[in-house]
PASEBA-1860 file (N, C-alpha, C; in nm, 3 decimals):
! residues 154
1> MHEHSLPH> 6.532/11.387/13.155/6.561/11.276/13.242/6.627/11.330/13.368 ~ 6.591/11.276/13.480/6.647/11.321/13.606/6.761/11.230/13.647 ~ 6.849/11.284/13.731/6.967/11.210/13.774/6.929/11.090/13.860 ~ 7.015/10.989/13.858/6.995/10.872/13.942/7.025/10.911/14.086 ~ 6.943/10.867/14.176/6.963/10.896/14.317/6.965/10.764/14.391 ~ 7.069/10.741/14.468/7.076/10.619/14.546/6.996/10.636/14.673 ~ 6.943/10.529/14.727/6.867/10.538/14.851/6.951/10.601/14.962 ~ 6.884/10.680/15.047/6.951/10.746/15.160/7.022/10.645/15.247
9> SDARGLPV> 7.129/10.688/15.308/7.204/10.599/15.395/7.125/10.565/15.521 ~ 7.021/10.645/15.554/6.943/10.614/15.672/6.819/10.531/15.640 ~ 6.815/10.474/15.518/6.703/10.387/15.482/6.700/10.270/15.579 ~ 6.580/10.232/15.619/6.565/10.127/15.720/6.570/9.989/15.657 ~ 6.675/9.915/15.685/6.683/9.777/15.640/6.680/9.762/15.489 ~ 6.635/9.647/15.448/6.630/9.615/15.306/6.503/9.672/15.244 ~ 6.507/9.699/15.116/6.385/9.744/15.049/6.282/9.630/15.050 ~ 6.157/9.668/15.039/6.048/9.571/15.034/5.996/9.569/14.891
17> RRRFPGLA> 5.984/9.448/14.833/5.944/9.433/14.692/5.823/9.342/14.680 ~ 5.746/9.369/14.574/5.637/9.278/14.540/5.610/9.287/14.391 ~ 5.584/9.171/14.330/5.547/9.163/14.187/5.397/9.156/14.174 ~ 5.347/9.219/14.067/5.204/9.220/14.038/5.182/9.180/13.893 ~ 5.071/9.110/13.863/5.035/9.086/13.723/5.013/9.221/13.653 ~ 5.045/9.229/13.527/5.034/9.353/13.450/4.892/9.386/13.409 ~ 4.805/9.396/13.506/4.663/9.424/13.481/4.623/9.553/13.551 ~ 4.533/9.629/13.490/4.486/9.754/13.550/4.425/9.730/13.688
25> SQIRHARR> 4.362/9.617/13.707/4.300/9.585/13.836/4.403/9.571/13.948 ~ 4.530/9.556/13.914/4.636/9.538/14.014/4.690/9.670/14.069 ~ 4.655/9.782/14.007/4.706/9.912/14.052/4.664/9.938/14.196 ~ 4.539/9.909/14.230/4.493/9.932/14.368/4.569/9.844/14.466 ~ 4.607/9.724/14.425/4.685/9.636/14.513/4.826/9.691/14.532 ~ 4.882/9.750/14.428/5.014/9.813/14.439/5.008/9.931/14.537 ~ 4.903/10.012/14.528/4.886/10.124/14.623/4.876/10.073/14.766 ~ 4.796/9.969/14.787/4.781/9.913/14.923/4.913/9.856/14.975
33> FVARQLHD> 4.987/9.789/14.887/5.118/9.736/14.926/5.209/9.848/14.975 ~ 5.215/9.957/14.901/5.299/10.071/14.940/5.247/10.133/15.069 ~ 5.117/10.152/15.080/5.058/10.212/15.201/5.091/10.129/15.325 ~ 5.091/9.996/15.313/5.125/9.911/15.428/5.268/9.933/15.476 ~ 5.357/9.969/15.386/5.495/9.993/15.425/5.511/10.128/15.494 ~ 5.415/10.219/15.475/5.428/10.358/15.520/5.316/10.400/15.612 ~ 5.271/10.313/15.696/5.149/10.338/15.774/5.150/10.468/15.853 ~ 5.263/10.519/15.898/5.269/10.645/15.973/5.325/10.762/15.894
41> CPEISTVT> 5.343/10.745/15.768/5.408/10.847/15.684/5.316/10.968/15.666 ~ 5.365/11.089/15.692/5.282/11.208/15.673/5.248/11.235/15.526 ~ 5.321/11.174/15.436/5.299/11.195/15.292/5.236/11.073/15.226 ~ 5.168/10.989/15.303/5.117/10.864/15.249/5.024/10.885/15.131 ~ 4.940/10.988/15.134/4.847/11.008/15.022/4.922/11.046/14.895 ~ 5.027/11.126/14.906/5.107/11.162/14.789/5.184/11.041/14.738 ~ 5.241/10.964/14.829/5.318/10.846/14.789/5.228/10.746/14.715 ~ 5.109/10.723/14.767/5.021/10.626/14.701/4.967/10.680/14.569
49> LLTSEIAT> 4.942/10.810/14.561/4.899/10.871/14.434/5.007/10.853/14.328 ~ 5.131/10.887/14.361/5.239/10.877/14.263/5.269/10.731/14.228 ~ 5.256/10.641/14.324/5.271/10.498/14.295/5.166/10.456/14.193 ~ 5.044/10.499/14.213/4.936/10.466/14.120/4.967/10.516/13.980 ~ 5.020/10.637/13.971/5.050/10.695/13.840/5.159/10.617/13.766 ~ 5.268/10.584/13.836/5.375/10.515/13.763/5.344/10.367/13.740 ~ 5.265/10.306/13.828/5.221/10.168/13.803/5.123/10.164/13.685 ~ 5.036/10.263/13.677/4.943/10.272/13.563/5.021/10.287/13.433
57> NAVTHSAS> 5.125/10.370/13.433/5.208/10.384/13.314/5.273/10.252/13.276 ~ 5.318/10.176/13.376/5.381/10.046/13.348/5.284/9.953/13.276 ~ 5.160/9.950/13.322/5.060/9.860/13.264/5.011/9.912/13.129 ~ 5.000/10.044/13.115/4.943/10.104/12.995/5.044/10.123/12.882 ~ 5.169/10.157/12.917/5.266/10.198/12.816/5.390/10.111/12.808 ~ 5.383/9.989/12.860/5.498/9.900/12.850/5.450/9.758/12.822 ~ 5.545/9.672/12.796/5.513/9.531/12.772/5.457/9.463/12.897 ~ 5.465/9.529/13.012/5.406/9.473/13.134/5.256/9.454/13.121
65> GAPGGKFE> 5.190/9.535/13.037/5.047/9.525/13.018/5.004/9.419/12.917 ~ 5.100/9.354/12.852/5.069/9.248/12.755/5.031/9.121/12.830 ~ 4.963/9.028/12.764/4.928/8.901/12.831/5.052/8.837/12.895 ~ 5.037/8.801/13.021/5.148/8.740/13.095/5.246/8.840/13.152 ~ 5.226/8.970/13.126/5.318/9.072/13.176/5.306/9.093/13.325 ~ 5.405/9.159/13.381/5.405/9.188/13.524/5.486/9.315/13.549 ~ 5.468/9.371/13.666/5.551/9.483/13.710/5.586/9.461/13.857 ~ 5.693/9.526/13.902/5.740/9.508/14.038/5.751/9.643/14.107
73> VTVYTAAS> 5.704/9.650/14.231/5.711/9.772/14.311/5.809/9.749/14.425 ~ 5.901/9.844/14.444/5.999/9.839/14.553/5.985/9.966/14.635 ~ 5.988/9.951/14.768/5.974/10.065/14.859/6.094/10.070/14.952 ~ 6.159/10.186/14.957/6.264/10.216/15.054/6.207/10.320/15.149 ~ 6.233/10.306/15.280/6.184/10.406/15.374/6.295/10.451/15.467 ~ 6.279/10.573/15.518/6.366/10.630/15.621/6.279/10.723/15.704 ~ 6.338/10.787/15.804/6.260/10.869/15.896/6.184/10.981/15.827 ~ 6.243/11.045/15.728/6.176/11.159/15.663/6.190/11.152/15.510
81> WVRVEVRD> 6.190/11.029/15.459/6.215/11.009/15.316/6.156/10.877/15.272 ~ 6.110/10.871/15.148/6.065/10.745/15.089/6.103/10.746/14.941 ~ 6.134/10.629/14.890/6.160/10.609/14.748/6.077/10.489/14.704 ~ 6.004/10.508/14.594/5.926/10.400/14.535/5.975/10.380/14.392 ~ 5.998/10.255/14.356/6.041/10.220/14.221/5.939/10.124/14.161 ~ 5.908/10.144/14.033/5.824/10.050/13.960/5.905/10.001/13.840 ~ 5.934/9.872/13.840/6.006/9.809/13.728/5.905/9.750/13.633 ~ 5.920/9.781/13.505/5.830/9.723/13.405/5.911/9.650/13.300
89> LGGSELPR> 5.843/9.597/13.201/5.909/9.517/13.097/5.949/9.599/12.975 ~ 5.940/9.731/12.985/5.987/9.818/12.877/5.885/9.840/12.769 ~ 5.917/9.937/12.685/5.829/9.973/12.574/5.909/10.047/12.469 ~ 5.838/10.099/12.371/5.906/10.164/12.259/5.955/10.305/12.291 ~ 5.900/10.369/12.393/5.941/10.505/12.429/5.970/10.513/12.578 ~ 6.062/10.604/12.614/6.088/10.629/12.755/5.975/10.714/12.812 ~ 5.932/10.685/12.935/5.830/10.768/12.998/5.881/10.910/13.018 ~ 5.793/11.008/12.992/5.831/11.148/13.013/5.704/11.229/13.037
97> PQHRDPYD> 5.717/11.339/13.112/5.600/11.424/13.136/5.550/11.483/13.006 ~ 5.420/11.510/13.000/5.358/11.568/12.880/5.349/11.719/12.886 ~ 5.358/11.776/13.007/5.346/11.921/13.027/5.220/11.974/12.961 ~ 5.108/11.914/12.996/4.978/11.953/12.941/4.931/12.085/13.000 ~ 4.852/12.156/12.923/4.786/12.277/12.970/4.693/12.238/13.085 ~ 4.691/12.314/13.195/4.607/12.277/13.309/4.458/12.271/13.274 ~ 4.418/12.337/13.166/4.277/12.337/13.127/4.244/12.228/13.026 ~ 4.345/12.151/12.986/4.324/12.037/12.896/4.251/11.929/12.976
105> VSEHGRGL> 4.134/11.888/12.931/4.055/11.792/13.006/4.074/11.648/12.957 ~ 4.179/11.621/12.881/4.207/11.485/12.836/4.221/11.393/12.958 ~ 4.176/11.270/12.941/4.181/11.176/13.052/4.323/11.124/13.078 ~ 4.404/11.113/12.976/4.537/11.053/12.990/4.647/11.157/12.970 ~ 4.767/11.122/13.016/4.884/11.203/12.987/4.929/11.292/13.100 ~ 4.874/11.278/13.219/4.911/11.366/13.330/4.992/11.297/13.439 ~ 5.009/11.167/13.433/5.074/11.092/13.541/5.212/11.141/13.575 ~ 5.299/11.151/13.476/5.435/11.196/13.505/5.442/11.345/13.530
113> DLVEALAA> 5.343/11.421/13.482/5.336/11.563/13.519/5.315/11.574/13.670 ~ 5.228/11.488/13.726/5.207/11.486/13.872/5.334/11.444/13.945 ~ 5.399/11.340/13.895/5.523/11.294/13.958/5.625/11.407/13.958 ~ 5.641/11.473/13.846/5.737/11.582/13.836/5.703/11.696/13.931 ~ 5.575/11.726/13.946/5.532/11.837/14.031/5.543/11.805/14.180 ~ 5.518/11.681/14.220/5.507/11.649/14.362/5.630/11.582/14.423 ~ 5.710/11.515/14.343/5.826/11.443/14.396/5.946/11.535/14.414 ~ 6.028/11.504/14.513/6.153/11.577/14.532/6.249/11.545/14.416
121> KWGVEARA> 6.252/11.419/14.376/6.332/11.371/14.264/6.256/11.257/14.199 ~ 6.283/11.234/14.072/6.227/11.119/14.003/6.314/11.090/13.882 ~ 6.298/10.975/13.825/6.377/10.941/13.707/6.333/10.811/13.644 ~ 6.398/10.782/13.532/6.375/10.660/13.456/6.511/10.600/13.425 ~ 6.527/10.471/13.450/6.654/10.404/13.424/6.630/10.274/13.350 ~ 6.715/10.245/13.254/6.710/10.114/13.189/6.756/10.009/13.289 ~ 6.694/9.893/13.285/6.737/9.785/13.372/6.871/9.731/13.325 ~ 6.954/9.690/13.418/7.087/9.640/13.386/7.082/9.517/13.296
129> DGLGRTVW> 6.976/9.436/13.310/6.964/9.315/13.228/6.908/9.343/13.090 ~ 6.875/9.471/13.061/6.824/9.508/12.930/6.677/9.475/12.909 ~ 6.612/9.423/13.012/6.472/9.383/13.000/6.381/9.481/13.071 ~ 6.364/9.596/13.013/6.271/9.693/13.070/6.340/9.811/13.135 ~ 6.265/9.873/13.227/6.313/9.996/13.289/6.253/10.008/13.429 ~ 6.309/10.101/13.504/6.259/10.134/13.636/6.225/10.282/13.637 ~ 6.104/10.315/13.678/6.063/10.453/13.700/6.054/10.468/13.852 ~ 6.115/10.573/13.906/6.121/10.590/14.051/6.091/10.735/14.089
137> FELVWDGD> 6.052/10.752/14.215/6.038/10.887/14.270/6.077/10.884/14.417 ~ 6.113/11.001/14.467/6.146/11.018/14.609/6.067/11.136/14.664 ~ 6.021/11.122/14.787/5.959/11.231/14.861/6.037/11.251/14.989 ~ 6.051/11.376/15.030/6.123/11.413/15.151/6.036/11.510/15.229 ~ 6.036/11.501/15.361/5.962/11.595/15.444/6.043/11.623/15.569 ~ 6.000/11.722/15.645/6.068/11.764/15.766/6.048/11.659/15.874 ~ 6.153/11.589/15.907/6.144/11.482/16.006/6.125/11.531/16.147 ~ 6.158/11.659/16.176/6.143/11.712/16.312/5.998/11.742/16.347
145> SARSCGSS> 5.921/11.786/16.248/5.785/11.828/16.279/5.680/11.726/16.237 ~ 5.722/11.619/16.175/5.624/11.520/16.125/5.658/11.382/16.177 ~ 5.557/11.296/16.177/5.580/11.156/16.213/5.671/11.094/16.107 ~ 5.743/10.994/16.146/5.831/10.926/16.052/5.760/10.809/15.987 ~ 5.811/10.767/15.874/5.758/10.650/15.807/5.823/10.527/15.868 ~ 5.754/10.420/15.862/5.812/10.294/15.906/5.724/10.181/15.861 ~ 5.782/10.065/15.846/5.705/9.949/15.805/5.608/9.910/15.914 ~ 5.490/9.873/15.872/5.393/9.822/15.968/5.426/9.677/15.998
153> DD> 5.356/9.621/16.091/5.383/9.483/16.129/5.303/9.384/16.046 ~ 5.236/9.429/15.940/5.155/9.340/15.856/5.240/9.235/15.790
END
């Protein structure tokens, strides 16, 4: 388990949140929602990939994927940093990387391995209300040489 990290003090304004039905078809909508918040982000492809992975885990491995389930995506942005959180309705096990052999061709079990490999930080936290958990990741890049992230006007 990784340490809890609070959003950077230079995060722009309030976080942006959206709830989605706990259906596999909603993963692409979660990616688009995050991409809209980060339209100029140099790491947009990595951010949307990791969002897809943790949202898929929420739908596949938590009560969020049960009939009537839902998950929530929250995005924090700053000039050279982003944090994405996916809150789900919990499950019987805490999410953790599988550390699969790179030559293992299994279809499932690599999502958190990708998060662990590509994110600056990530973690899993129980929700304060006891109803589920939040899986989050942060990415950081050189703000001097790259464009900054910022919310689009959508």
